[in-house]
Each structure stands twice: as C-alpha cells, then as structure tokens.
C-alpha positions in Angstrom: 78.6 35.7 -18.2 78.1 34.7 -22.4 78.7 31.1 -21.1 75.7 31.3 -18.6 73.6 33.1 -21.4 74.3 30.4 -23.7 73.5 27.6 -21.6 70.1 29.1 -20.2 69.1 29.6 -23.7 70.0 26.3 -24.6 68.1 24.5 -21.9 65.1 27.0 -23.0 65.0 26.0 -26.3 65.2 21.6 -25.5 62.5 22.8 -23.2 60.2 24.4 -25.9 61.2 21.4 -28.4 60.2 18.8 -26.1 56.9 20.7 -25.3 56.5 21.0 -29.0 56.7 17.3 -29.3 54.2 16.6 -26.4 51.8 18.7 -28.2 52.0 17.2 -31.8 51.7 13.6 -30.0 48.4 15.2 -28.4 47.2 16.2 -31.6 47.6 13.3 -33.3 45.9 11.4 -30.9 43.0 13.8 -30.3 41.8 16.2 -32.9 43.4 19.7 -32.0 39.9 21.5 -32.7 38.3 19.2 -29.9 41.0 20.6 -27.3 39.7 23.9 -28.3 36.0 22.8 -28.1 36.7 21.0 -24.8 38.5 24.5 -23.3 35.2 26.3 -24.6 32.7 23.9 -22.8 34.6 24.1 -19.7 34.7 27.9 -19.9 30.7 27.4 -20.7 30.4 24.8 -17.5 32.0 27.4 -15.1 29.3 29.7 -15.6 26.5 27.9 -16.8 24.9 27.0 -13.0 26.0 30.1 -11.3 23.2 31.3 -8.9 22.9 33.8 -6.2 24.6 32.1 -3.0 24.3 35.0 -0.2 24.3 38.8 -0.2 25.9 41.2 2.5 24.6 44.3 3.8 27.4 47.1 3.9 24.7 49.2 5.7 24.0 46.5 8.5 25.3 46.7 11.8 28.1 46.8 12.7 29.5 48.0 9.3 27.7 51.3 9.2 29.4 53.9 10.9 27.1 57.2 9.6 23.2 57.2 10.2 21.4 58.2 7.2 20.7 56.9 3.4 22.1 53.9 2.1 25.1 54.6 -0.5 25.8 52.7 -3.3 28.8 50.1 -4.0 31.5 51.9 -5.7 34.2 49.6 -5.7 35.1 45.9 -4.9 38.1 44.2 -4.0 38.4 40.2 -3.6 41.2 37.9 -2.5 42.3 34.3 -3.3 41.2 33.2 -0.1 37.6 34.2 -0.4 37.7 37.7 1.5 35.4 40.4 0.0 36.3 44.1 0.7 33.0 46.7 -0.2 33.8 50.3 -0.6 30.6 52.7 -0.8 30.2 56.2 -2.3 30.4 57.8 1.1 33.9 56.0 2.0 32.6 53.4 4.4 34.8 50.2 3.4 34.2 46.8 5.1 35.7 43.3 4.8 33.4 40.0 4.7 34.9 36.4 4.8 33.7 33.9 2.3 30.8 32.8 4.0 29.4 36.1 4.1 30.7 37.1 7.9 31.5 40.4 8.9 35.2 40.8 9.7 36.0 44.4 10.1 35.3 48.2 9.3 38.7 50.0 7.9 37.6 53.3 8.6 39.0 54.5 11.6 35.9 56.8 12.4 33.5 58.9 10.8 35.8 61.1 10.0 37.9 59.0 7.6 36.8 58.8 4.0 38.5 55.7 2.0 38.8 56.8 -1.5 40.3 53.6 -3.5 41.3 50.2 -2.6 44.2 48.2 -3.8 45.1 44.4 -3.4 49.0 44.6 -3.1 49.6 40.9 -4.5 53.4 41.6 -4.0 53.4 41.5 -0.2 49.8 40.2 0.4 48.7 43.5 1.8 45.4 45.7 1.1 46.2 49.3 0.5 43.3 52.0 1.4 43.7 55.6 0.1 41.9 57.6 2.5 41.5 61.3 3.4 40.5 62.5 7.0 38.5 65.5 8.4 41.2 67.1 9.8 42.8 67.9 6.7 39.3 69.0 5.3 39.5 65.8 3.1 42.4 67.3 0.5 45.3 65.2 1.3 45.8 61.7 0.4 46.9 59.1 3.1 48.0 55.4 2.4 48.2 52.6 4.6 49.0 48.7 4.1 47.6 46.2 6.2 48.1 42.9 5.6 45.4 40.4 4.7 46.4 37.9 7.3 45.5 40.5 10.2 42.1 41.6 8.4 41.5 37.6 8.0 41.0 37.7 11.8 39.1 40.9 12.2 42.4 42.9 12.9 42.2 46.5 11.4 44.3 48.2 13.7 47.4 47.0 12.8 49.0 48.9 9.8 51.8 50.5 8.2 51.7 54.1 6.6 52.9 54.5 3.2 54.7 57.3 1.5 54.4 59.7 4.8 57.2 61.7 3.5 55.0 62.9 0.2 52.2 65.7 0.2 49.6 64.1 -1.7 47.4 67.2 -1.9 46.0 67.7 -5.4 47.3 68.0 -7.8 49.7 65.2 -6.0 48.4 61.7 -6.4 49.3 58.0 -6.1 49.2 55.3 -8.9 49.6 51.6 -8.3 51.0 49.7 -11.3 50.1 45.7 -10.8 51.8 45.1 -13.9 55.4 46.1 -13.2 55.1 45.9 -9.5 55.8 49.6 -8.7 53.8 52.6 -7.2 53.9 56.4 -8.8 53.6 59.4 -6.4 53.4 63.1 -7.0 54.2 65.6 -4.3 52.4 68.4 -4.8 55.0 70.7 -2.6 57.8 69.7 -4.7 56.5 68.8 -7.7 58.5 65.7 -7.7 57.5 62.4 -9.2 58.7 59.1 -7.4 58.4 55.6 -8.3 58.5 53.1 -5.4 59.1 49.3 -5.2 55.4 47.5 -4.7 57.3 44.6 -3.1 58.7 47.1 -0.3 56.6 50.5 -1.1 58.9 52.0 1.6 62.0 51.4 -0.7 62.0 54.6 -3.4 63.8 53.6 -6.7 64.5 56.7 -8.2 62.6 60.3 -8.5 62.5 63.0 -11.4 60.7 66.6 -11.5 58.9 68.4 -14.2 62.2 69.4 -15.8 62.6 65.8 -17.5 60.0 67.4 -20.4 60.9 70.9 -21.6 57.3 72.0 -21.9 56.7 70.2 -18.5 54.7 67.2 -17.8 51.0 66.8 -18.4 50.2 63.0 -18.3 52.4 59.9 -17.4 51.1 56.6 -19.0 52.4 53.2 -17.7 52.9 50.2 -19.8 54.8 46.6 -19.0 58.6 47.7 -19.0 58.0 51.6 -19.9 56.9 54.8 -18.8 55.7 57.5 -21.0 55.8 61.1 -19.8 53.4 63.3 -22.0 54.2 67.5 -22.0 51.6 70.4 -21.9 50.2 71.0 -25.4 48.2 73.9 -26.6 46.0 73.8 -29.6 48.7 76.3 -31.7 51.6 74.1 -31.2 52.3 71.6 -34.1 53.9 68.8 -31.6 53.5 67.3 -28.9 56.8 66.5 -26.8 56.8 62.4 -25.5 59.8 60.6 -23.6 59.9 57.0 -23.2 61.5 56.1 -20.2 62.3 52.2 -18.7 60.3 51.5 -15.9 62.8 49.9 -13.5 65.5 52.6 -13.2 63.8 55.7 -15.2 66.6 56.0 -18.0 65.3 57.4 -21.0 64.7 55.0 -24.0 63.8 57.8 -26.6 62.4 61.2 -27.1 60.3 62.3 -30.1 58.1 65.3 -30.8 54.9 64.0 -32.3 53.5 66.1 -35.0 49.6 67.4 -34.1 47.5 69.6 -36.1 46.2 73.0 -35.1 43.8 74.3 -33.2 42.4 70.5 -32.4 42.1 69.4 -29.0 43.6 66.0 -27.8 40.5 63.5 -26.9 42.2 60.7 -26.3 46.1 59.7 -25.4 46.3 56.1 -24.3 49.8 53.8 -24.2 50.1 50.3 -24.8 54.0 48.9 -24.8 55.7 50.9 -27.7 52.1 51.7 -29.2 50.6 55.0 -28.6 46.9 55.7 -29.3 46.3 59.3 -30.4 43.2 61.5 -31.1 42.0 65.0 -31.7 39.2 66.3 -32.3 37.6 65.6 -35.5 40.2 63.4 -36.7 40.7 59.6 -37.1 42.2 57.6 -33.9 46.1 57.4 -34.8 48.1 54.3 -33.5 51.5 55.2 -33.3 54.9 53.4 -32.9 57.3 55.2 -30.5 60.0 53.4 -32.0 59.9 53.1 -35.7 57.3 56.6 -35.8 55.1 54.2 -38.4 51.3 55.5 -38.3 47.9 53.6 -38.6 44.6 55.2 -39.1 41.5 53.8 -37.7 38.9 55.6 -39.5 36.1 53.8 -37.4 37.1 56.1 -34.6 35.6 59.6 -35.6 33.8 59.8 -32.5 35.6 60.0 -29.1 35.8 56.1 -27.6 34.7 56.2 -23.9 37.8 54.0 -22.9 40.2 51.3 -23.8 41.1 48.2 -22.1 44.5 46.8 -23.3 44.9 43.0 -23.5 48.6 42.3 -23.1 48.4 38.2 -23.1 46.8 38.9 -26.5 48.9 42.3 -28.2 45.3 43.4 -29.1 43.0 46.2 -27.2 39.1 46.6 -26.4 37.6 49.8 -27.6 34.1 51.1 -25.5 31.8 53.1 -27.6 28.7 54.1 -25.4 27.6 50.7 -24.7 29.3 48.8 -27.4 32.6 46.6 -27.1 35.2 45.8 -30.1 38.2 43.9 -30.5 41.6 45.3 -32.6 45.0 44.7 -33.1 47.7 47.2 -33.6 47.6 47.2 -37.3 44.0 48.4 -37.1 42.2 45.4 -37.9 38.9 45.0 -36.0 39.3 41.7 -34.8 36.0 40.5 -33.5 32.1 42.1 -31.9 30.5 40.7 -28.6 27.5 39.4 -29.6 24.3 40.1 -27.1 26.6 42.5 -25.5 25.2 45.9 -24.9 26.4 47.5 -21.9 24.5 48.6 -18.9 25.6 52.1 -17.3 22.8 52.4 -15.2 23.9 55.7 -13.5 25.8 58.5 -15.5 28.8 58.8 -13.0 29.6 55.2 -13.2 32.5 54.0 -15.6 32.9 50.9 -17.5 35.6 49.7 -15.5 33.4 49.3 -12.6 30.9 47.1 -14.6 33.5 45.5 -16.9 36.0 42.7 -15.7 38.2 41.0 -18.1 40.1 37.5 -16.7 43.7 37.2 -15.8 44.3 35.0 -18.9 42.5 37.5 -21.0 40.4 34.7 -22.7 37.0 35.9 -20.9 35.0 39.6 -20.1 32.7 39.4 -17.7 29.9 42.5 -18.0 27.0 44.0 -16.9 24.5 44.2 -19.9 21.4 45.5 -20.6 18.4 43.4 -21.6 15.8 46.2 -22.1 12.6 47.2 -20.1 15.0 48.3 -17.3 16.0 45.0 -16.7 20.0 43.7 -16.6 21.9 40.8 -16.7 25.5 39.6 -16.3 27.0 38.6 -19.6 30.1 36.0 -19.7 31.9 36.3 -23.2 34.8 34.8 -25.3 37.5 37.6 -26.0 38.6 36.0 -28.5 35.1 34.8 -30.7 33.0 37.6 -29.0 30.7 34.5 -28.3 28.6 34.8 -25.2 29.4 31.6 -23.2 27.1 32.3 -20.4 24.0 35.0 -19.0 23.1 35.3 -15.3 19.4 36.5 -15.3 19.5 38.6 -12.4 15.6 39.1 -12.6 15.3 35.2 -11.7 16.2 35.9 -8.3 14.0 38.8 -8.2 16.9 41.1 -7.7 15.4 44.8 -8.9 18.1 47.0 -7.5 20.7 48.5 -9.7 24.2 46.9 -9.9 26.7 49.6 -9.4 30.0 47.4 -9.1 31.1 43.9 -10.3 34.6 41.8 -9.8 35.2 38.1 -10.2 37.4 35.7 -8.2 39.5 34.0 -10.1 40.5 31.5 -7.5 36.9 30.6 -5.9 35.1 31.6 -9.7 32.2 33.2 -8.1 30.8 36.6 -9.6 30.7 39.8 -6.9 28.2 42.2 -7.3 27.3 45.5 -5.6 24.2 47.5 -5.7 22.6 50.9 -5.2 21.2 50.2 -1.8 25.0 49.2 -0.1 24.3 45.1 -1.0 26.8 42.8 -2.1 25.9 39.6 -3.8 28.0 36.5 -4.2 27.0 34.4 -7.4 28.6 30.8 -7.2 28.3 27.6 -9.3 
C-alpha cells in the first residue's frame, strides 16, 4: 500500500513539474498578461453577439393541461445536448428540443403538480418531484426519467425513487450534486437517509434526531461534509453543532458555538469547514469549525438576502437587496460588480431564479435593472467584477417580465422564462 501511494505521488509531482515548465515556456513566448487578456476577450466574444433566436410557449397546445390564465415560468433546466425543461408555477412541466420542438409533458394528468426538477448528471436522468390530488397535494413523490427517452418524447417510462419514505411535511428530499448524494427525511420515522446519486436505490446510511442531543433543526451540506445544526432558543448561550463525513456519516467533530442571549439567528450557512453565522443586531461571523477561529464582518449589520459559495475560488458572493459583493473567508471584500443592480420583478422570486454562476465559476449571468421598468441580462467577470456583455431585451420588443434564467454550458445559450409562460432562447 505504501509503495502504491508513493508511486502515485511521484507521478503526480512529475506531471505538475512538466506543466510548470510548459507554462514558463509559453509565458516566455507570449506575455502572461496577454494570455489573461485573451481569455477575457474570448469571454466577451462568447456573449457579444447573443440575440433572441426562438421563443417556446409553455401555454400552447399540446403543452397546456389545465385551461385558464397563463402562469409564469418558475424553473428552467437544460441538458448537454440542448433539451430544455420548463416548469410553471401551477406545476406544468414540458420538454423541448434545441430546435424548439415540443417533445412531451412530464405531468401524468391535471391531478399532478410538479414542484421541482433536477438533472442527475451522474446517471443522465431527469428527476421530477411532484405532489398529487390523491394525497391532497401533501406528499412528495420522486421519479427519474432517462434523458434518452425524453429526447424521443417518451415520458411514461420512469423509475419511482424513495418509495419507502414518507415525504409528507416535515419530510423532504434534497439533491446534492457536488457530493453525488441525495438526503431524505422520512416524516413518519423522523429518519434521515443518505442515498447514492449514481444509483438512488442504494441507501448509504441513515441517522435520526438522537444524533444531536438537542435534536436536529437544520442540515447544511458542503463538499465532503455535512453539518447538523441543533434546535436553539433565545435563552441558550450555545448552539450545538456536529460535523459529519458525507461519505459514511462518521462524526468528524462535535462543538458548541457560543451565542448571545435573546437574539434570533438570522443567518446560518456552511462552506466546507467554515460556518457563516449572524444573530439579529450582530455582525456576521465566519467561524472555522475545525479551529474555532472567528472572523467578524462589520459590513453585515443588515441581514443578507442570500449567499453563493464559489468552491473553485474558495470565496463567496453575498447578496444584499439588489447588490452582489465577493468576499474571501478572511473577511476581505474582493470585488463589487459594476453596472449590476439585480432585478427582482416579483416579490416571491428569489435571486436563485435569476442568477447563474458558470461551472468554472469565472462568470455570473444575472437579470439586472435598467431603470424605467426595463431589464437586461448582464454577464460579468467574477474575478474583476467587470461587465463583459449586456443583452438588451428591449431591442427585441420583449416587454414581459423575466422570472427565471439559466445558461447552457455546452451550447452557450442563455435561456429565460417569463411571466406569461414563454421560454426565450438567446444564442450567439
């Protein structure tokens, strides 16, 4: 075993040294700053000529299942080969191909309401989470359909998932794409279970409320780890936390985080071994769960509206109202985004619906406010905060409100959904 590890380590080291030599030779031939400028120009070129290519109607035949008023798009999902899935607020889910042709409706009938979608890249399936009239729309049911079948318009071939679990409230299902895991809570048994995303029929391990003496209030998942957060009342002077290994559920560390009395918890988020914690009227704290070191961010007296963690960069984005700022975990502000005032056209729309961060985490694509009741799509560099491209919707005479946004990494298309149940595909 030791010999094998050593050989692997030496091979990796030689590969890294060769890569560094190649890099130095290239830097000697062309200035390294020129390479960065080339990457920046390439990013601009990728989006500079984007225009509206086609519009898909979720509310046209044969998609429409329920007569009546149009409903807005609340979620969009796209696959590598250009399939587009749209989900409306009344739970209708339809699939289109990259040419705009309607392929199928995922709903069995008008008695099914699809709540959310998840593209499982680990086995190339689309998971639909639904509720049904037969259960008074109170119990979540999950099924997986092969993308290859949906591409052919076949939606009645699927696999039921987690059929043994009672997913009534407070039960839930959470998909963790980073670790390739699925977390469920069975309401009847109050049992948490972790499943393999490669094969969701495989149960990896289970645990219950007794894992934390005070009971489990929340679970936060990050690469490699899972944080159990206990119940907390304002009279307590500590918050019990337990850090688990995501692969097998073994306990990595148990700790009690000091808390101020008589103050509500406003923010509690986890990023790897870092915990972001804020109580009402207090600063935001960045706590290292392994060393207990605390960094205080004084700019966060007002409660942030959301966070986006950038795993590749070991940084995070904070959202306060319509502003996005990038920080590191030493509490240093790294960048603000120019010409970047988020547009939240409807109060119930969250930032996750109109903000997309690329897989390489180098760009952020957002719906931004242009004033005078107008909005446009902005593409910005995460590293510098500079605006790389701006897609003006007004030039296409599109006046409807955008309510969802996503980006196809493979095709380079930006896909938006609006308040009238229509999907727009923007292509270069």
